[in-house]
Structures are given as C-alpha cells and as structure tokens.
C-alpha positions in Angstrom: -5.7 -60.6 -11.3 -8.4 -60.6 -8.6 -8.3 -63.3 -5.9 -11.1 -63.9 -3.6 -9.9 -64.3 0.0 -11.1 -64.1 3.6 -9.8 -61.2 5.5 -8.7 -61.3 9.1 -11.0 -58.7 10.7 -9.3 -58.8 14.1 -5.9 -58.2 12.5 -7.2 -55.5 10.2 -9.0 -53.7 13.0 -5.9 -53.8 15.2 -3.8 -52.4 12.3 -6.4 -49.7 11.6 -6.3 -48.6 15.3 -2.5 -48.4 15.0 -2.8 -46.4 11.8 -5.3 -44.1 13.5 -2.9 -43.5 16.4 -0.1 -42.6 14.1 -1.9 -40.6 11.4 -5.3 -39.2 12.4 -4.1 -36.1 14.4 -1.8 -35.0 11.6 -3.7 -36.0 8.5 -7.4 -36.2 9.6 -7.8 -39.8 8.5 -11.3 -41.3 8.7 -12.1 -44.8 10.2 -13.3 -46.5 7.0 -10.4 -45.1 5.0 -8.0 -46.6 7.6 -9.7 -49.9 7.6 -9.5 -50.0 3.7 -5.8 -49.3 4.1 -5.3 -51.8 6.9 -6.7 -54.6 4.8 -4.4 -53.6 1.9 -1.5 -53.9 4.2 -2.7 -57.2 5.7 -3.0 -58.6 2.2 0.4 -57.3 1.2 -1.1 -55.6 -1.8 1.3 -54.3 -4.5 -0.9 -51.3 -5.4 -3.4 -49.2 -3.5 -6.3 -47.5 -5.4 -7.7 -44.3 -3.9 -9.4 -41.1 -4.9 -8.8 -39.6 -1.4 -5.7 -37.5 -1.0 -5.5 -38.0 2.8 -5.9 -41.8 2.4 -3.3 -41.9 -0.4 -0.8 -39.9 1.6 -1.1 -42.3 4.5 -0.7 -45.3 2.1 2.4 -43.8 0.6 3.9 -43.2 4.1 3.1 -46.9 4.9 5.1 -48.0 1.8 2.3 -48.7 -0.7 2.4 -47.6 -4.3 -0.7 -45.5 -4.8 -2.7 -45.3 -8.0 -5.0 -42.3 -8.0 -8.4 -42.8 -9.4 -11.0 -40.1 -10.2 -14.0 -40.0 -7.9 
C-alpha cells in the first residue's frame, strides 16, 4: 500500500549526513542515494527498493530488507 506523507527534510538531511560520515569512505556512497536511504529510515519502511549495489549494501547494514530491482 502506498501512503502519501510529508517528509521531514531537516531530519532526513541530518540522517543522510550521519550515513555519509559512517559509510562514504568505505562504500563510496553518493549524496542522493544516502538521502533516499535516510527518508526510508525516517519513515520506518519495511522494505527498501534499489538497483544500486552500494546503496543496497548500506541499507542492509542499517537493518533494512532490500529488494533488488533491475535498472
């Protein structure tokens, strides 16, 4: 089910900065990928869709169940 909701940009940006500090040096994460992941974490999503291996790896390390999609 899809639910329309307003995101908290300040919280998501802060979370993305934290993710960047913890993962960019070792995984080469990109800013928009981290922002996508940060919103998923803020919304407490059950699943995370990604076609990017780096992004998916970070999502798994953050406790999300990743569903890989073809790009």
